[in-house]
C-alpha angles and dihedrals in degrees: 000000000000110000121209108238113222140165112216128208099233097177108135095354117140111237129182122210117193113200139050105220133105093273088056089049091055092049093047093052092051092049093049091049089056092053100255124150103238129204117186126200115186132169087211133003111234098161101058091190087077089075090062094057127096096256143115103254127191123177105213143084119300116257131189093249089067087078094064111119091002124133100189135013126202114201105205097170132122092229121096088192093057091045091052091050091051090048092051092048092046091058090055092050097039092241123148114234135202115191110195113239090352106100095174091064096046131102088188138009130219123230131214107279133211118184131190112169108301092345113099124182119192124186121194132181093189088260094300098115126002088186092060090046092052093047092051090045091053093049092050090044090056088058089063093078090107113082099266091155091063090047090051092054090050092049092046093050095050093041088060091047091048092057091048102041110023132074121241090262092047093050091050092052093044095049092046088053091051091053097042095046098039096124093048093046090050089070097033114036092177089076088075094058092043092053092044092054090046093053092043092056090050090052094056 
């Protein structure tokens, strides 16, 4: 199966996490970091740190009504039966579900993530091997030792200026330069400003 890679704006979305273990804890933290409103339902709380998080926590069995007003549900249980029940309920309520390590009961899967500022790298193996995904993520993450964040801010700043101050032809030339000279610019950000000013003069 070919999955469709997507980055969702989770700000203010209501998300349900079913489970109270350390896997659930990891998922909850990631959801909170993305701005989601998280409700947690757990039969028992194994990872006590969950209680310290800014969530709505209920210690009980999951029920179908938990999906009301929910956009996404993460099933972080060790029960295939519970996961299947959540998946069946989610279809009725038009809710997307991710069941951890249970591909058959997922609408979507989550890759191994590496974040540095506004740069996010996600590696997926289509659910075949989380270990391989994590290893590739770590290798790619180690390549981020150069200041890509600074480069990103430079590119973002001049991209905005290009749309405001350059003609269509000028933008095309400028963006082609940014792509072609990426490695050089990585070590000399001033090349971006120099090229921008050059193109701007030509556009006058």
